[in-house]
N, C-alpha and C positions, 0 to 999 in steps of 0.2 A: 534647397538648391543642390544639385550634384556637381561633381568636379568638371565634368564635360560642360555643363551650362555655365559654370564660373569662367572657364577658359574662353568659351565662345563670346560671352558678353564683354569680358575684359579685352580680347583681341579686337573685336569690332569697334568699341569705344575708343581704345587707344590709337588704333590705326586712323580713325576719323579725326581725332584730335591732333595728332602729329602732322597729318597732311594739311590740315587748315593752318596750323601754326607755321609750318614751312612756307606756305604760300604767302602769308603776311610778312614773314621775316625776309624772304628773298626780295620781295618788291620794295618793301619800306626801307631796308638798310642800304640797299644800293642808291636809293635817292638822297640819303644823307651822307653817303661816303663812309659808312661804318667800316672799320678795318679789322675788326675782330671776327671770330668765327662762332656761329651759333651751332652747337653740336647736338645731334639727335641719337637716340639709342638705336641698336640694331639687333638686339637679342633680348628675349623675354623668357624668364624662368617661371614656370608655375609649380607650386609646391602644395602637396595635399598632406595634412596632419590629421590627427585624431579628431580634433575639434574645430579646426580652422583651415581656411584656404589662404594662400599667399601668392602674390605675383610681384616680381622684382625685375627691373630693367637694367640692361648692361650694354657696354660698348658705346662707340661714338662714330658718327658719320656726318659729314657737312650737309648731305641731302638725305632726307628721310625717304627710305625706299620700302622697307618692310621690316617686320619683327620676326626673327628666326626663333621658332618655338622649341623650348626645352622643357622636359617634365621631370619632377623630382618628388620624392616622398621623405618625410621626416616624422619622427615620433610626435613632437609637439612644437608649437610656435616658439616656445621658450628655447628649445634645443637649437632651432634655426637661428634665432637672433643672438644666442650665446655662442654660436659657432661650435656647438656640440659639447662644450665643457660646462655641464650643468652643475654649478655650485650654489646651493640654496640654503634655506633654513635660517634661523635666527630672526632678529628684529631689524633687518637691514631696511633702509628706506628704499621704497619703490613707487612707481606710477601705478595707479589702479585704474584699469580700463573696464568699464561696465556698461550698463544699458544706456538707452537714450541715443541721441543722434551724434555719434562720435565724429570729431573732426580729424585734425592732423597738425603736423608741425613741419616747418621748413627751415633749413639752414642753422641747425643747432648741433652741438657736440655734447652728447650725454656720456658722463663718465663717473667713476669714483676716483679715489686717489691713485695716480698712476706714476710709474717711474718714467719720466720723459727722456731720460738718457737711453733706456732700453728701447722705447718707441722710436726715437730718432735714429737708432742703429739699424733696427729691423725695418722701419717704414720711412725712409728719407723722403719719399715722394709725397708724404703727407705734411710737408713742412708748413703749409698754409693753415693747418689746424692749430698749431701751437699757440698762435696769438689770436685765434678766433674769439671775438668778444661774447658771441652767444653760446654760453656753456651752462649746462646743468650739472653740478657736482653733487652727487648723492652721497649720503653718509653710509659708512660701513665698508669693510674691505672688499672681499670678493662677493660675487653674486649677480643674478640677473636683475634686469631693471623693471620689468613690467609683470603685473598680475592681471590675467585675462579672466574676468568673471564670466559665469554662464550666460549672463544677460548681454555680454558684449556683442555689438553689431559689426562695426567696421571703423577703420582709421587709415590714414596714410602718413608716410614719412617721406619727405622730399628734401634731397640734398643734405641729408643728416648722417651723423656719424655716431657709432657706439664705440667706446673704449672698454673692451672686455679685458678683465684680468683674473687669472686663476693661479694663485700662488706666485711663482716667479715667471709665469707665462703671461705675456701681453699680446693682445690682438686688437686690430682696428677693423671695424666694419663700416665702410662708407657706402650709403644707399643713395643711388641716383633718384630712384623712385620706388617705393614699396607700398603696395596695398595689402591689407589684412581684412578679412571678414570671417564672421562665425558661420559654421556649416548650417545652422538653423535659419539663416537669412533666406527670404524667398528671392526668386529670380527678379521680380519686379522691384522689390526693395533695393537689391544690389545695383541693377541697371539704373534706377532713378538716382540713387546716391552718386554713382560714378559719373553719370551724364551731367548731373548738376555741378560736381566738383570740377570736371574738365571744362564745362561751359563758362564757369566763373573764371577760370584760368584764362581762357580765350578772351573773355570780356575785359579782363585786366589788361591783356596785351593790346587790345584795340584802342582802349582809353589811355594807354601809357604815353606820356609825352617823351619824344625822342630828342636826344641831344648828341651833337657831333663829338663831344668829349666822351672818350671811351669809358673812363672810369664812372662817369655819371650813368651812362647807358648800361654798363655792367651792373651797377648797383640796382638799377630799375628792373633788370631781367631776373635777378636772383630768386624772386618768389615764384616765378613760373615753374610749372610742374614738369619734371622729366627731361630737362635740358641742361647742358653746360655751356658756358661762354668762356672762350679763351682769347687772350690778347696776343699770344705768341706760341711758338711750337713747343717750348718747354712746358708751358701750362697745359697744353693739349696732352702731351704724353704723361704729365702728372695725373691728370684726371683718369686716363686710360689705365695707368699702372695701378692706381688705387682700386679701380674696378676689377682688374684682374686679380689683385690680392684678395679682395672680397670673394671673388668667384671661386678660387681654388681652396679657400678656407671654408666653403660651404660643406657641412658634413655629408659625406657619402656622394658628393657630385661625381658624375660619370666621366670616364676618360674621353669619351666622344664628345661630351659637352665642353670640356676643356679644349679639345682639338678644334671644335667649331668656334669658340671664342677667338682662338689665334687666327682662324681663317677669316672670320668676319672683321678683324681689326689688324690689317696688315702693317700699319705703322708701328704697333707695338712689337710684332713678331720680327720685323726687320731689324728694329733697334735691339731687341733682346739677343738675337743671334748674330748680329753684324752681318747680315746677308743682303744680297742684291734683290733677290726675289725668293719665293718659296712655293712649293706645290704640296697640297694636303691630300693625303690617302689615295695616292695614285695606285690603281690596281694593275699589277704587272704579272701576267701569267708566266709560269715556268715553261720554257720551250726546250731547255736541255739542262742536264746536270742535276735534276731533282730526284733523289732516290725514294722519296716518301710519296706514295700514290694518293694519300689523303690530303696533301697540300697542293692546291691547284694554282695558287698565286701568293704573291707577297703584297702586303698593303701597308707600307711604312706610314706613320702619322705625318712626317714632314720630310721633304727633300729641300735642303737649303743651298741656294746657289751662292758660291764664293765669288770673289772678285775676278778669279781666273776663268769663270764660266762653268767650272765643274761643281758638282753637287756633293754636300755632306748629307748624312742621314740621321734622323732623330726619331726616337720612340718616346711616347709619353706614358708614364705610369701614375697611379694615384699617389697623393702626398703621404698616405698611410698615417693620418693623425693619431690613430689609436695606438700606434707603435711609439715606444719611448726612444728607439733607435732603429735605423735601417741596417745596422751592422750588429755582429755578435762576436763573442770570444774576446779573450784578452788581447793586449797589444801584439804580442809575438804571433797570435794565430787569428788576428782580426780578419773577418770575412763578412760579406754581405749576407743578409737574410735571403731565403729562397726566392722571395718575391722579386728582389732586385736582380738576382742571378737569372731569373726568367727573362727579364728585360735585356740583360747583357747577351744571353743566348740568341734572342730574337734579333738583335742588331747584328750579331755575327753571321746569322743566316741571311740577313739582307745584303750584307757585304758579299757573301759567297755567290749570291744570285748574279752579281755583276762580273764574276770571274769567267763566265761563260759568254762567248761572243754573241750567240743568238739572242740571249736575254738583254745583253747591253744594247744590241741594235734595236730591239723592240722598244726599250725604254727611251732611246734617243728619237726614234721615228714617231712614237705616239705622243710623248710628253716633252721632248727636247731635253731629256735628262742624260747628262754625261757624267760618269763616275770615274775618278782617278785618285787613288790614295785618300779615300774619304775619312773625315772624322766622324766618329760614331757618338752621338749624344743621347744619353738616357736621362730624362727629367723625372725625378722621384724624390720624395721626402720634402721636408720643410726645415725652417730655422730650428724648430723644436727637436727634431729627430735625426738631423743630418749635419753633424759638426764636421768642420773642414779637416780637422786632425784625424778623425776616425775614418772618414771617407779616403783620405790619402793612404792610411794604413791598410784598409780593405782593398784598395785598388792596386796594391803593389804587384799582384799577379796578372793584372790586365795589360794588354798591349797598349803602346803609347797612343794610339789613335782613339781610344775609348775615353769619354769624358762623362763623369756623373755630376749632374747639376740639380740642385734642389729648387723648388718653386720660388722661394724668397729670393735666392741668388738670381734667378731668371728675371724676376721683377726688378731688382736693383740694376741688372745689366741693362734693361730696356730704359730705365730712367737715366742712368749714367752715360749711356751711349748716345742719348738724344742731344740735340744742339738747340741753342736759343736763337731764333730769328723771328723778326716781326712778320706778321701777315700783311701782304700787299692788298690793295683794294681789289685786285683781279684774282686773288688766291681763292 
């Protein structure tokens, strides 16, 4: 089976599955007055590696509409699952995945010994994991969790979490639904396995006894594939923030894919930036003031509407996990690396665009974008390479309207700015 066939089969089967699941859910839960939300994915990431194909689902939506397709390449499935920090060797305990009809797991937390204080600081939105009873604790310090043998066929991980640790670095990877198959699998083998897997999930749903008690209904829904169930808004944003954290920690994920995640999940973006609304990648041609003939237009990643109706501007750069720091030099000469400075210069160029009246009029008439004293946000780096102290030191030469925000901070802002309220029956 080639990668294109894998994508086509996966997309057809998953679209079919979620559409039927939504139809059942919508009709049945209304009849029993179910007050929670059943949340469906809206983004699908296909990954091609040397020996395997992977598909992972992200995002949440009350109504299933479609899966926005993103493509990715990675060296090995181990790199992908380990979030690129491949620490191996030794006699560490691992799961062996080999031939036969491989199944899967739902609702478990796989980890080695972790520093929970570090985890709670970096991933406060994963609070529900700390007391999760279904945990596999493997022996050995750092290291990956799975060995995929040449005879491996396929498996799934549904609503599962990996706790990855590399020295003093801790990461959490929560998977809504992930499918993995060997490249040597035939199209018919893969399609039959996936169809049977999803059909069994639907059959379980049809036969499932419903109860008007939310907690009992929630417990009965947990084994279903690829969905989340939330009883209140805080739980919903917790699910979404967990997925965002997983998404930007994928090694080599594209900037455009991160931008599309924010576009497809507006509740997260509004909470993260405390904005009323936002506009993604608006294409604004230069009408005046542009001295560079090779630059026809500006395309900022995000325009963020403030409470006063004016917009701030945001540009997204990659987290740069391979860098130990996004700054360089000693304290007295601390400065950002060139990669960050490029983003800062890009934001300054966006701001300049609006200093010319014809440009400003076009943005307002075409998109309703009005800019006055904008804050300029650059999202770059992560908890591991963007310490608050070093960023403050490197930012001393920047104007006061520039803000450097790392991806972990953005996730925490979304979680902390959300509010708890119960869902009404009509929500």
